[in-house]
C-alpha atoms as a printed R data frame, in Angstrom:
    type eleno elety resid chain resno       x       y       z
1   ATOM     1    CA   MET     A     1  48.345 -37.782  29.277
2   ATOM     2    CA   GLY     A     2  44.837 -38.286  30.638
3   ATOM     3    CA   VAL     A     3  45.119 -35.838  33.164
4   ATOM     4    CA   ASP     A     4  45.922 -33.430  30.413
5   ATOM     5    CA   GLY     A     5  43.470 -34.896  27.984
6   ATOM     6    CA   GLY     A     6  40.386 -33.710  30.643
7   ATOM     7    CA   GLY     A     7  42.191 -30.197  31.408
8   ATOM     8    CA   ALA     A     8  41.911 -29.735  27.347
9   ATOM     9    CA   SER     A     9  38.551 -30.664  27.494
10  ATOM    10    CA   ALA     A    10  38.009 -28.614  30.177
11  ATOM    11    CA   ALA     A    11  39.161 -25.679  27.861
12  ATOM    12    CA   LEU     A    12  37.452 -26.044  25.218
13  ATOM    13    CA   ARG     A    13  34.442 -26.557  27.154
14  ATOM    14    CA   VAL     A    14  34.876 -22.766  28.547
15  ATOM    15    CA   ALA     A    15  36.099 -21.571  24.936
16  ATOM    16    CA   LEU     A    16  33.009 -23.171  23.445
17  ATOM    17    CA   ALA     A    17  30.544 -21.824  26.201
18  ATOM    18    CA   SER     A    18  32.293 -18.111  25.965
19  ATOM    19    CA   VAL     A    19  31.479 -18.010  22.236
20  ATOM    20    CA   ILE     A    20  28.245 -19.798  22.160
21  ATOM    21    CA   ASP     A    21  26.455 -17.103  25.420
22  ATOM    22    CA   GLU     A    22  28.090 -14.506  23.787
23  ATOM    23    CA   ILE     A    23  25.928 -15.311  20.538
24  ATOM    24    CA   VAL     A    24  22.977 -16.319  22.709
25  ATOM    25    CA   LEU     A    25  23.003 -12.836  23.433
26  ATOM    26    CA   GLY     A    26  22.696 -11.511  20.567
27  ATOM    27    CA   LEU     A    27  20.082 -13.628  19.211
28  ATOM    28    CA   GLU     A    28  18.215 -12.969  21.760
29  ATOM    29    CA   ASP     A    29  18.174  -9.011  21.300
30  ATOM    30    CA   ALA     A    30  17.588  -9.428  17.638
31  ATOM    31    CA   ASN     A    31  14.531 -11.754  18.516
32  ATOM    32    CA   ARG     A    32  13.416  -9.274  20.555
33  ATOM    33    CA   ALA     A    33  13.407  -6.639  17.903
34  ATOM    34    CA   ARG     A    34  12.034  -9.267  15.826
35  ATOM    35    CA   GLU     A    35   9.259  -9.471  18.130
36  ATOM    36    CA   THR     A    36   8.864  -5.301  18.861
37  ATOM    37    CA   ALA     A    37   8.622  -4.619  15.135
38  ATOM    38    CA   LEU     A    38   6.334  -7.337  14.028
39  ATOM    39    CA   ARG     A    39   3.978  -5.706  17.090
40  ATOM    40    CA   GLU     A    40   4.384  -2.088  15.455
41  ATOM    41    CA   CYS     A    41   3.837  -3.692  11.699
42  ATOM    42    CA   ARG     A    42   0.796  -5.420  12.942
43  ATOM    43    CA   THR     A    43  -0.469  -1.929  14.467
44  ATOM    44    CA   VAL     A    44   0.199   0.092  11.044
45  ATOM    45    CA   ILE     A    45  -1.144  -1.946   8.589
46  ATOM    46    CA   ARG     A    46  -3.954  -2.248  11.196
47  ATOM    47    CA   LEU     A    47  -4.145   1.805  11.559
48  ATOM    48    CA   CYS     A    48  -4.016   2.300   7.734
49  ATOM    49    CA   GLY     A    49  -6.675   0.059   6.651
50  ATOM    50    CA   SER     A    50  -8.311   2.627   9.051
51  ATOM    51    CA   SER     A    51  -7.209   5.655   7.519
52  ATOM    52    CA   ILE     A    52  -8.181   4.326   4.113
53  ATOM    53    CA   ARG     A    53 -11.584   3.219   5.082
54  ATOM    54    CA   SER     A    54 -12.002   7.019   6.309
55  ATOM    55    CA   VAL     A    55 -10.321   9.122   3.661
56  ATOM    56    CA   HIS     A    56 -13.718   7.222   1.593
57  ATOM    57    CA   ARG     A    57 -16.324   7.729   4.307
58  ATOM    58    CA   GLY     A    58 -15.136  12.085   3.712
59  ATOM    59    CA   ASP     A    59 -14.232  11.912   7.296
60  ATOM    60    CA   THR     A    60 -10.108  13.553   6.594
61  ATOM    61    CA   GLY     A    61  -9.575  14.817   9.968
62  ATOM    62    CA   ALA     A    62  -9.749  11.289  11.272
63  ATOM    63    CA   ALA     A    63  -7.768   9.801   7.989
64  ATOM    64    CA   ALA     A    64  -5.264  12.336   9.016
65  ATOM    65    CA   ALA     A    65  -4.908  11.601  12.592
66  ATOM    66    CA   THR     A    66  -4.824   8.004  12.061
67  ATOM    67    CA   LEU     A    67  -2.429   7.881   9.543
68  ATOM    68    CA   ALA     A    68  -0.080  10.183  12.205
69  ATOM    69    CA   ASP     A    69  -0.518   7.120  14.929
70  ATOM    70    CA   ALA     A    70   0.320   4.539  12.120
71  ATOM    71    CA   ASP     A    71   3.517   6.667  11.146
72  ATOM    72    CA   ALA     A    72   4.838   6.597  14.722
73  ATOM    73    CA   ALA     A    73   4.470   3.171  15.267
74  ATOM    74    CA   LEU     A    74   6.400   2.254  11.352
75  ATOM    75    CA   ARG     A    75   9.254   4.987  12.602
76  ATOM    76    CA   ARG     A    76   9.417   2.343  16.294
77  ATOM    77    CA   ALA     A    77   9.651  -0.567  14.052
78  ATOM    78    CA   GLN     A    78  12.610   0.651  11.844
79  ATOM    79    CA   ALA     A    79  14.331   1.678  15.085
80  ATOM    80    CA   ALA     A    80  13.976  -1.470  16.505
81  ATOM    81    CA   LEU     A    81  15.660  -3.031  13.363
82  ATOM    82    CA   LEU     A    82  17.499  -0.558  13.000
83  ATOM    83    CA   PRO     A    83  20.827  -1.994  14.506
84  ATOM    84    CA   PHE     A    84  19.917  -5.948  13.026
85  ATOM    85    CA   PRO     A    85  19.751  -4.667   9.125
86  ATOM    86    CA   HIS     A    86  19.349  -8.923   7.678
87  ATOM    87    CA   LEU     A    87  15.618  -8.135   9.609
88  ATOM    88    CA   THR     A    88  14.291  -5.863   7.624
89  ATOM    89    CA   HIS     A    89  14.258  -7.942   4.748
90  ATOM    90    CA   ALA     A    90  12.378 -10.533   6.145
91  ATOM    91    CA   GLY     A    91   9.305  -9.510   4.684
92  ATOM    92    CA   PHE     A    92   6.910  -7.951   7.538
93  ATOM    93    CA   LEU     A    93   8.700  -4.120   7.262
94  ATOM    94    CA   HIS     A    94   8.099  -4.154   4.045
95  ATOM    95    CA   ASP     A    95   4.520  -5.008   4.365
96  ATOM    96    CA   ALA     A    96   3.788  -2.746   6.684
97  ATOM    97    CA   GLU     A    97   5.676   0.065   4.574
98  ATOM    98    CA   LYS     A    98   3.374  -1.090   1.388
99  ATOM    99    CA   GLU     A    99   0.373  -0.574   3.640
100 ATOM   100    CA   TYR     A   100   1.330   3.341   4.813
101 ATOM   101    CA   VAL     A   101   2.397   4.155   1.466
102 ATOM   102    CA   GLU     A   102  -0.482   3.228   0.171
103 ATOM   103    CA   ALA     A   103  -2.957   5.206   2.639
104 ATOM   104    CA   CYS     A   104  -0.974   8.108   2.064
105 ATOM   105    CA   CYS     A   105  -1.143   7.856  -1.598
106 ATOM   106    CA   THR     A   106  -4.423   6.776  -1.471
107 ATOM   107    CA   GLN     A   107  -5.142   9.833   0.638
108 ATOM   108    CA   VAL     A   108  -3.287  12.459  -2.055
109 ATOM   109    CA   LEU     A   109  -5.026  10.627  -5.321
110 ATOM   110    CA   VAL     A   110  -8.410  10.910  -3.405
111 ATOM   111    CA   GLU     A   111  -7.944  15.064  -3.263
112 ATOM   112    CA   GLY     A   112  -7.083  15.041  -6.458
113 ATOM   113    CA   SER     A   113  -3.543  15.923  -5.432
114 ATOM   114    CA   PRO     A   114  -0.799  15.764  -8.091
115 ATOM   115    CA   LEU     A   115   1.456  15.265  -5.307
116 ATOM   116    CA   LEU     A   116   2.399  12.858  -4.331
117 ATOM   117    CA   PRO     A   117   4.714  12.059  -1.246
118 ATOM   118    CA   GLY     A   118   8.103  10.011  -2.424
119 ATOM   119    CA   PRO     A   119  10.046   7.231  -0.752
120 ATOM   120    CA   THR     A   120  12.325   9.482   1.016
121 ATOM   121    CA   GLU     A   121   9.434  11.343   2.086
122 ATOM   122    CA   LEU     A   122   8.044   8.909   3.431
123 ATOM   123    CA   ALA     A   123  11.076   7.081   5.022
124 ATOM   124    CA   VAL     A   124  10.570   3.857   3.398
125 ATOM   125    CA   ASP     A   125  11.504   1.436   0.972
126 ATOM   126    CA   GLY     A   126  11.527   2.095  -2.678
127 ATOM   127    CA   ARG     A   127  10.471  -1.364  -3.277
128 ATOM   128    CA   SER     A   128   7.713  -1.010  -1.022
129 ATOM   129    CA   TRP     A   129   6.651   2.536  -2.454
130 ATOM   130    CA   LEU     A   130   6.114   1.340  -5.842
131 ATOM   131    CA   ARG     A   131   4.035  -1.573  -4.434
132 ATOM   132    CA   GLY     A   132   2.289   0.328  -2.235
133 ATOM   133    CA   LEU     A   133   1.368   3.051  -4.955
134 ATOM   134    CA   ALA     A   134  -0.221   0.309  -7.182
135 ATOM   135    CA   GLU     A   135  -2.370  -0.575  -4.694
136 ATOM   136    CA   ALA     A   136  -2.982   3.321  -3.376
137 ATOM   137    CA   ALA     A   137  -4.393   3.041  -7.129
138 ATOM   138    CA   SER     A   138  -6.555   0.086  -6.974
139 ATOM   139    CA   GLU     A   139  -8.131   2.109  -4.064
140 ATOM   140    CA   LEU     A   140  -9.951   4.260  -6.185
141 ATOM   141    CA   ARG     A   141 -11.929   1.965  -7.555
142 ATOM   142    CA   ARG     A   142 -13.629   1.808  -4.280
143 ATOM   143    CA   HIS     A   143 -14.097   5.484  -4.558
144 ATOM   144    CA   LEU     A   144 -15.053   5.860  -8.194
145 ATOM   145    CA   LEU     A   145 -18.199   3.702  -7.759
146 ATOM   146    CA   ASP     A   146 -19.207   5.574  -4.431
147 ATOM   147    CA   ARG     A   147 -19.140   9.307  -7.095
148 ATOM   148    CA   LEU     A   148 -21.268   7.155  -9.443
149 ATOM   149    CA   ARG     A   149 -23.497   6.010  -7.548
150 ATOM   150    CA   GLU     A   150 -24.047   9.425  -6.485
151 ATOM   151    CA   GLY     A   151 -24.248  10.652  -9.960
152 ATOM   152    CA   ASP     A   152 -20.898  12.398 -10.250
153 ATOM   153    CA   LEU     A   153 -19.688  11.166 -13.607
154 ATOM   154    CA   GLU     A   154 -17.131  13.899 -13.919
155 ATOM   155    CA   ARG     A   155 -15.157  12.801 -10.277
156 ATOM   156    CA   ALA     A   156 -15.888   8.932 -11.526
157 ATOM   157    CA   GLU     A   157 -13.422  10.090 -15.086
158 ATOM   158    CA   SER     A   158 -11.164  12.465 -13.314
159 ATOM   159    CA   LEU     A   159 -10.203   9.109 -10.679
160 ATOM   160    CA   THR     A   160 -10.301   6.538 -13.195
161 ATOM   161    CA   ARG     A   161  -7.501   8.787 -15.395
162 ATOM   162    CA   SER     A   162  -5.985   8.664 -11.925
163 ATOM   163    CA   MET     A   163  -5.750   4.951 -12.154
164 ATOM   164    CA   GLU     A   164  -4.255   4.936 -15.853
165 ATOM   165    CA   GLU     A   165  -1.381   7.232 -14.849
166 ATOM   166    CA   VAL     A   166  -0.700   5.499 -12.051
167 ATOM   167    CA   TYR     A   167  -0.806   2.440 -14.281
168 ATOM   168    CA   ASP     A   168   1.406   3.399 -17.276
169 ATOM   169    CA   ALA     A   169   4.089   4.999 -14.627
170 ATOM   170    CA   LEU     A   170   4.788   1.126 -13.110
171 ATOM   171    CA   VAL     A   171   4.015  -0.628 -15.793
172 ATOM   172    CA   VAL     A   172   7.713   0.276 -17.537
173 ATOM   173    CA   ILE     A   173   9.296  -1.001 -14.393
174 ATOM   174    CA   ASP     A   174  11.089  -4.129 -15.725
175 ATOM   175    CA   PHE     A   175  12.901  -6.026 -13.369
176 ATOM   176    CA   PRO     A   176  12.697  -9.879 -11.632
177 ATOM   177    CA   ASP     A   177  10.074 -10.037  -8.787
178 ATOM   178    CA   ALA     A   178  12.772 -10.567  -6.363
179 ATOM   179    CA   LEU     A   179  14.217  -7.594  -7.055
180 ATOM   180    CA   THR     A   180  10.918  -5.443  -6.755
181 ATOM   181    CA   LEU     A   181   9.256  -7.383  -4.121
182 ATOM   182    CA   GLY     A   182   5.932  -8.740  -6.718
183 ATOM   183    CA   LEU     A   183   5.470  -5.427  -8.129
184 ATOM   184    CA   ARG     A   184   4.011  -7.313 -11.294
185 ATOM   185    CA   ARG     A   185   1.579  -9.413  -9.430
186 ATOM   186    CA   THR     A   186   0.859  -6.254  -8.392
187 ATOM   187    CA   LEU     A   187   0.558  -4.822 -10.784
188 ATOM   188    CA   ASP     A   188  -1.694  -7.606 -13.140
189 ATOM   189    CA   ALA     A   189  -4.247  -6.728 -10.238
190 ATOM   190    CA   LEU     A   190  -3.941  -3.543 -10.865
191 ATOM   191    CA   ARG     A   191  -4.768  -4.002 -14.301
192 ATOM   192    CA   ALA     A   192  -7.712  -5.842 -13.765
193 ATOM   193    CA   VAL     A   193  -8.827  -3.259 -11.734
194 ATOM   194    CA   LEU     A   194  -8.081  -0.324 -13.966
195 ATOM   195    CA   GLU     A   195 -10.590  -2.282 -17.459
196 ATOM   196    CA   ARG     A   196 -13.377  -2.697 -14.939
197 ATOM   197    CA   SER     A   197 -13.511   0.881 -13.740
198 ATOM   198    CA   ARG     A   198 -13.202   1.747 -16.910
199 ATOM   199    CA   ALA     A   199 -16.041  -0.359 -17.829
200 ATOM   200    CA   ASP     A   200 -18.104   1.111 -15.531
201 ATOM   201    CA   VAL     A   201 -17.664   4.519 -15.827
202 ATOM   202    CA   THR     A   202 -17.667   3.846 -20.139
203 ATOM   203    CA   THR     A   203 -21.330   2.115 -18.986
204 ATOM   204    CA   THR     A   204 -22.519   4.914 -16.737
205 ATOM   205    CA   ALA     A   205 -21.468   7.942 -19.587
206 ATOM   206    CA   VAL     A   206 -23.715   5.583 -21.960
207 ATOM   207    CA   GLN     A   207 -26.357   5.485 -20.000
208 ATOM   208    CA   HIS     A   208 -26.597   9.521 -19.494
209 ATOM   209    CA   ARG     A   209 -26.332  10.562 -22.712
210 ATOM   210    CA   LEU     A   210 -29.350   8.315 -23.429
211 ATOM   211    CA   TRP     A   211 -31.094   9.790 -20.333
212 ATOM   212    CA   THR     A   212 -30.444  13.142 -21.384
213 ATOM   213    CA   ALA     A   213 -30.845  12.893 -24.894
214 ATOM   214    CA   ILE     A   214 -34.399  10.912 -23.736
215 ATOM   215    CA   GLU     A   215 -35.688  14.032 -21.433
216 ATOM   216    CA   GLY     A   216 -34.626  16.624 -24.212
217 ATOM   217    CA   ALA     A   217 -36.998  14.741 -26.050
218 ATOM   218    CA   ASN     A   218 -39.836  14.794 -24.008
219 ATOM   219    CA   LEU     A   219 -39.050  18.243 -22.728
220 ATOM   220    CA   SER     A   220 -39.276  19.785 -26.556
221 ATOM   221    CA   GLY     A   221 -43.058  17.675 -27.158
222 ATOM   222    CA   LEU     A   222 -41.244  14.757 -29.884
223 ATOM   223    CA   PRO     A   223 -41.703  11.842 -29.759
224 ATOM   224    CA   PRO     A   224 -38.587  10.259 -27.485
225 ATOM   225    CA   GLY     A   225 -36.764   8.564 -30.817
226 ATOM   226    CA   SER     A   226 -36.689  11.275 -33.284
227 ATOM   227    CA   ALA     A   227 -34.143  12.920 -30.479
228 ATOM   228    CA   ILE     A   228 -31.774   9.914 -30.547
229 ATOM   229    CA   VAL     A   229 -29.175  10.229 -33.892
């Protein structure tokens, strides 16, 4: 019986080793894919930040070139994770996709085009697209303030309207954050940015009208107060 028991133990050891070795090989493959995807996703986020900064500087050529590099890095990350769909829900891929959408949509919104690329065109998850679009709208505030400093009130008002359109379109989406990956929090941040931007544009518009009235009074030779009704 002892010999038989020893033989059974050895057989069990071999069987366990075979199964575990196969699982370990799969885990090693998944881990390599994860490390590759993490590296590429970090690259995407860095490049998208650079692309957005180029957009604000008005360097459209650099913005487009950097965005193309980000696109290539994102595709490498997606390809690495394709055999391991459970890893795509770890969060880092969605974050990279969201940053990519933000960079793409910021460029389009700053250009004033209504032709925003959708999730299918950008080959990203729809939830990443929603959050990226919301953050792109928030990013318009920086461009808006630059235009106000330059005295381009008309362009600042147009950017504010674009922010409002994006917010109004997204705010009707009412699902738990677990499904939308935190869209509600992103929209709360956008609403705060939008309210500050409206206030800035309104203040500048009032100041502009007041200055125009004063200038008109001075040119007509009337006392400044008499020209302001």
